[in-house]
C-alpha distance (Angstrom), angle and dihedral (degrees) to the residues before:
residue distance angle dihedral
X1 . . .
X2 3.82 . .
X3 3.79 117.7 .
X4 3.79 91.8 19.8
X5 3.81 89.8 58.0
X6 3.80 93.2 44.2
X7 3.79 93.1 46.7
X8 3.80 91.3 47.9
X9 3.81 93.0 50.0
X10 3.79 92.6 47.4
X11 3.81 87.8 53.5
X12 3.83 91.7 45.7
X13 3.80 93.8 -111.5
X14 3.79 99.5 134.4
X15 3.82 110.6 -127.1
X16 3.78 120.7 -148.0
X17 3.81 92.0 -109.8
X18 3.78 127.9 44.0
X19 3.81 104.8 -108.8
X20 3.78 121.0 -135.3
X21 3.75 146.8 -166.5
X22 3.78 134.9 -174.1
X23 3.79 136.4 -158.8
X24 3.82 122.3 -133.6
X25 3.80 95.4 -10.2
X26 3.81 88.2 108.4
X27 3.83 89.0 63.0
X28 3.81 95.6 44.5
X29 3.79 89.2 106.6
X30 3.84 100.9 -165.1
X31 3.82 87.8 50.8
X32 3.80 91.8 46.3
X33 3.79 89.8 51.0
X34 3.81 92.1 48.0
X35 3.81 92.5 50.9
X36 3.81 101.2 38.6
X37 3.79 103.9 26.9
X38 3.80 89.3 -128.4
X39 3.80 110.1 132.8
X40 3.78 103.8 -133.6
X41 3.81 139.8 146.3
X42 3.78 139.9 166.0
X43 3.81 90.7 -75.7
X44 3.80 95.7 53.7
X45 3.82 119.2 110.5
X46 3.82 113.2 -83.4
X47 3.81 91.3 -116.5
X48 3.81 91.7 56.8
X49 3.79 92.5 45.6
X50 3.79 90.4 50.9
X51 3.80 92.4 48.5
X52 3.80 92.1 48.1
X53 3.82 92.7 47.0
X54 3.79 92.0 51.9
X55 3.80 91.1 48.3
X56 3.79 89.6 51.0
X57 3.80 93.3 49.6
X58 3.79 89.0 51.6
X59 3.80 93.2 47.8
X60 3.80 91.8 49.9
X61 3.82 90.7 42.8
X62 3.77 100.6 -125.6
X63 3.81 108.6 -162.9
X64 3.80 98.4 -176.8
X65 3.81 134.4 38.6
X66 3.80 116.7 -154.4
X67 3.79 113.0 -142.0
X68 3.79 147.2 147.3
X69 3.79 133.8 -174.2
X70 3.80 106.4 -161.1
X71 3.79 117.2 73.4
X72 3.78 142.7 126.9
X73 3.79 91.4 -41.5
X74 3.82 87.6 79.8
X75 3.80 91.1 66.6
X76 3.81 94.8 79.2
X77 3.80 94.3 -129.4
X78 3.82 93.4 -57.3
X79 3.78 96.8 114.1
X80 3.78 141.4 85.9
X81 3.78 124.5 -83.8
X82 3.79 105.5 -149.5
X83 3.81 93.3 179.4
X84 3.79 120.7 -129.6
X85 3.78 131.9 -95.0
X86 3.78 121.5 -131.7
X87 3.81 109.4 -85.1
X88 3.80 111.7 135.6
X89 3.79 125.0 74.0
X90 3.78 111.3 -74.0
X91 3.80 91.5 12.4
X92 3.80 90.5 -90.8
X93 3.81 90.6 149.4
X94 3.82 96.7 54.9
X95 3.79 112.4 121.6
X96 3.79 123.5 177.9
X97 3.80 97.0 -174.3
X98 3.80 106.6 120.0
X99 3.79 123.1 175.1
X100 3.81 135.6 152.1
X101 3.82 119.2 -170.0
X102 3.82 91.5 -157.8
X103 3.79 119.8 81.2
X104 3.80 104.5 -176.4
X105 3.83 140.7 18.2
X106 3.80 93.0 -107.7
X107 3.81 90.0 63.7
X108 3.78 88.6 53.0
X109 3.80 94.5 48.8
X110 3.82 92.0 49.6
X111 3.80 94.2 47.6
X112 3.81 117.8 123.4
X113 3.82 116.0 -169.5
X114 3.80 90.9 -160.6
X115 3.79 89.5 62.6
X116 3.81 93.1 41.7
X117 3.81 101.6 42.5
X118 3.78 105.9 14.8
X119 3.77 135.0 -156.7
X120 3.80 120.2 -33.8
X121 3.79 132.0 -141.3
X122 3.80 105.3 -108.9
X123 3.80 94.5 -157.5
X124 3.79 91.2 52.0
X125 3.80 92.3 48.3
X126 3.79 90.7 48.9
X127 3.80 90.2 51.2
X128 3.81 90.4 50.8
X129 3.80 92.0 52.4
X130 3.80 92.6 48.9
X131 3.80 92.5 46.7
X132 3.79 90.7 49.2
X133 3.79 92.6 49.8
X134 3.81 95.0 46.8
X135 3.79 91.9 47.0
X136 3.78 92.8 52.6
X137 3.80 91.6 43.6
X138 3.81 89.9 53.5
X139 3.81 92.7 47.9
X140 3.83 94.6 45.7
X141 3.82 107.0 30.6
X142 3.81 93.7 161.1
X143 3.80 93.6 58.3
X144 3.77 138.4 67.6
X145 3.80 102.1 -115.9
X146 3.78 132.9 -164.2
X147 3.73 140.9 -159.1
X148 3.75 121.3 -164.4
X149 3.78 150.7 115.6
X150 3.80 126.3 -46.0
X151 3.81 98.3 178.5
X152 3.80 98.4 55.8
X153 3.81 99.3 148.7
X154 3.81 121.8 -54.1
X155 3.80 90.8 31.9
X156 3.79 88.5 51.7
X157 3.80 91.5 52.7
X158 3.82 91.2 46.5
X159 3.79 91.6 52.7
X160 3.79 93.1 47.0
X161 3.81 100.0 43.5
X162 3.85 108.3 15.6
X163 3.77 123.3 -122.6
X164 3.80 93.3 -84.2
X165 3.79 96.3 55.5
X166 3.79 92.6 38.7
X167 3.81 92.9 54.9
X168 3.79 92.6 43.7
X169 3.80 91.0 52.7
X170 3.81 92.1 47.4
X171 3.78 89.8 49.7
X172 3.80 93.2 49.9
X173 3.81 96.5 52.0
X174 3.78 120.7 -6.1
X175 3.79 94.3 -173.3
X176 3.81 93.3 52.6
X177 3.79 88.3 45.5
X178 3.80 87.4 55.7
X179 3.79 89.9 50.2
X180 3.82 88.0 52.5
X181 3.82 88.6 52.4
X182 3.80 88.5 52.2
X183 3.82 91.6 51.8
X184 3.78 91.9 48.8
X185 3.81 91.9 47.7
X186 3.79 91.2 51.5
X187 3.81 89.0 53.2
X188 3.83 96.6 45.9
X189 3.83 88.6 48.2
X190 3.82 85.9 82.4
X191 3.79 89.3 67.8
X192 3.80 93.8 47.7
X193 3.79 91.1 50.1
X194 3.81 90.2 51.7
X195 3.80 92.4 45.6
X196 3.80 89.5 52.2
X197 3.80 89.4 54.2
X198 3.81 92.7 49.5
X199 3.80 121.8 100.5
X200 3.81 91.8 -117.2
X201 3.82 120.8 124.9
X202 3.83 100.8 -164.1
X203 3.80 124.9 38.2
X204 3.78 136.2 -176.2
X205 3.79 121.0 -135.9
X206 3.80 111.4 -170.3
X207 3.79 128.6 -172.5
X208 3.81 125.2 157.3
X209 3.78 91.4 -151.7
X210 3.82 98.5 154.0
X211 3.79 141.8 39.4
X212 3.80 128.7 -123.3
X213 3.80 87.8 -89.1
X214 3.81 93.1 48.7
X215 3.83 133.5 -105.0
X216 3.82 115.6 14.1
X217 3.84 91.6 -155.9
X218 3.80 126.5 41.4
X219 3.83 111.2 -74.9
X220 3.79 90.0 -121.0
X221 3.80 88.7 67.2
X222 3.81 91.1 53.5
X223 3.78 90.5 50.9
X224 3.79 91.2 49.3
X225 3.81 98.9 44.4
X226 3.81 113.4 9.8
X227 3.79 107.6 44.3
X228 3.82 98.0 40.7
X229 3.80 86.4 54.9
X230 3.79 91.6 45.3
X231 3.80 89.3 53.6
X232 3.80 91.6 51.9
X233 3.80 93.4 45.5
X234 3.79 94.4 47.0
X235 3.81 96.7 42.2
X236 3.82 95.2 88.0
X237 3.82 90.9 46.5
X238 3.79 90.5 51.7
X239 3.81 91.1 47.1
X240 3.81 90.7 51.3
X241 3.81 91.2 56.1
X242 3.79 97.2 -119.4
X243 3.77 124.1 152.7
X244 3.81 106.3 -114.1
X245 3.80 118.5 -154.3
X246 3.79 115.0 -166.3
X247 3.81 123.4 -155.0
X248 3.77 131.7 -173.2
X249 3.76 130.5 160.1
X250 3.78 116.7 -130.5
X251 3.79 130.6 26.9
X252 3.80 112.7 -34.6
X253 3.83 96.5 157.9
X254 3.82 90.6 120.4
X255 3.80 90.0 61.1
X256 3.81 102.9 44.1
X257 3.81 92.1 104.0
X258 3.82 91.2 47.8
X259 3.80 91.2 52.3
X260 3.79 91.9 49.5
X261 3.79 88.6 52.3
X262 3.82 88.4 52.5
X263 3.80 90.5 58.6
X264 3.80 106.8 -104.3
X265 3.81 116.2 158.2
X266 3.79 98.9 -154.6
X267 3.77 147.8 -2.9
X268 3.80 136.5 -119.9
X269 3.78 108.8 -161.6
X270 3.75 146.5 176.6
X271 3.82 123.0 -132.0
X272 3.82 92.4 -93.7
X273 3.82 92.8 66.5
X274 3.80 111.8 81.1
X275 3.80 105.1 -111.0
X276 3.80 91.0 -178.8
X277 3.81 89.4 62.2
X278 3.81 90.6 53.9
X279 3.80 92.1 46.7
X280 3.81 94.2 48.1
X281 3.80 97.0 47.1
X282 3.80 103.7 27.5
X283 3.79 107.7 13.1
X284 3.79 92.9 112.6
X285 3.80 95.8 45.6
X286 3.82 105.0 34.9
X287 3.79 136.8 42.9
X288 3.81 119.7 -127.4
X289 3.79 133.5 -167.0
X290 3.80 121.9 -154.6
X291 2.87 166.7 -40.2
X292 3.82 128.9 174.9
X293 3.80 111.5 142.2
X294 3.79 112.1 -108.3
X295 3.82 89.9 -155.9
X296 3.79 89.6 67.3
X297 3.79 91.2 56.1
X298 3.79 89.2 47.3
X299 3.77 97.8 54.2
X300 3.79 110.0 -1.5
X301 3.77 131.1 110.1
X302 3.79 123.5 -113.9
X303 3.78 87.9 -100.0
X304 3.80 90.7 54.1
X305 3.79 92.1 47.9
X306 3.79 91.7 50.4
X307 3.79 91.2 47.7
X308 3.81 90.8 52.0
X309 3.80 93.8 51.4
X310 3.81 89.3 45.9
X311 3.82 89.6 51.4
X312 3.80 91.7 54.2
X313 3.79 93.2 44.8
X314 3.80 91.6 48.8
X315 3.81 88.6 56.5
X316 3.77 100.2 41.1
X317 3.76 113.3 19.6
X318 3.80 95.6 89.4
X319 3.82 92.0 47.2
X320 3.81 117.8 90.6
X321 3.80 97.6 -138.2
X322 3.80 101.4 46.1
X323 3.82 121.0 128.1
X324 3.79 121.0 -178.7
X325 3.81 117.3 -132.6
X326 3.76 137.9 153.1
X327 3.78 108.8 -113.8
X328 2.95 129.7 -117.7
X329 3.85 98.9 2.0
X330 3.79 143.0 -53.2
X331 3.82 98.1 -115.8
X332 3.77 126.9 -156.9
X333 3.81 94.4 -100.5
X334 3.81 93.3 61.3
X335 3.83 109.6 113.5
X336 3.79 111.8 -104.0
X337 3.80 92.5 -135.3
X338 3.80 90.7 54.7
X339 3.80 90.8 51.8
X340 3.78 92.7 48.3
X341 3.78 91.6 49.4
X342 3.79 91.6 48.1
X343 3.80 89.4 54.3
X344 3.80 91.3 46.2
X345 3.80 91.0 54.9
X346 3.80 91.7 45.4
X347 3.81 91.5 52.9
X348 3.80 91.0 47.2
X349 3.81 93.1 51.7
X350 3.80 101.2 32.7
X351 3.80 99.1 86.1
X352 3.78 113.7 91.6
């Protein structure tokens, strides 16, 4: 049963069925309509869309709900707007507003988030985390929910400076760029300390620290400036006994061992990260969520879809903390029949 299965898997108590989650499938409106019978699209009233999404999540037995609270909104308007490409049905999420408040790499390298954003009220942050968690728990009672931090380190720098300015600054002076990462980490530590104090059992720590091809700076730099800061940020969460889920887009296989050493409890991963490596080394001590390839659902045959679900199950089914999910998302242009067949195969193979 959902929630019980998700909670058991997250605590490495192998449930009888492989739990699952998905991302964006609940807003793939033709799929939602096909599964629930509720006629809904991107123009439907928000209340109807919410009702239909919840019915879909229940029908597909989501066991886990990905979520964070802290993002670019914490940067008080002093951050980059990179716009947004068309993703959702009808292109309703497209945004062409693009603005960067930084004009040269030297501005980036001198930047101090303490001066820009200031000190935060720990009690108020803790209250926000608890309110976020309780709200999501109330809305999705059948699922293990999280609150957490999206802009942990690299994602914070991306949101503040944009990729272009970030890469220029790193190219100009990698050591000073590392010192900037240290300053940012010391500032975001406030949020981790407050999250540790919150009455929240499962948290999400997100950081898009790599590309599809892997690290975008030499791994030595990550081990000098990223993971020492991760360890400091996560230390209070570890001490508080929370389950810590880590998410990054792209291929972070090279850094799985580093993340384990930082104290994460589990991994959310796209198809480019090697799930077999996680299962082999940490499958009995960590949960992991992934990593069926969304491109196969988009353009693959039924045989290819079945083979992809079988691949994931072969890796994870005998591990207590495995959740199946399509990574990165199931977008609105994925054929409905492919989605339905994917779910059919999952249900067929999910029972242990």
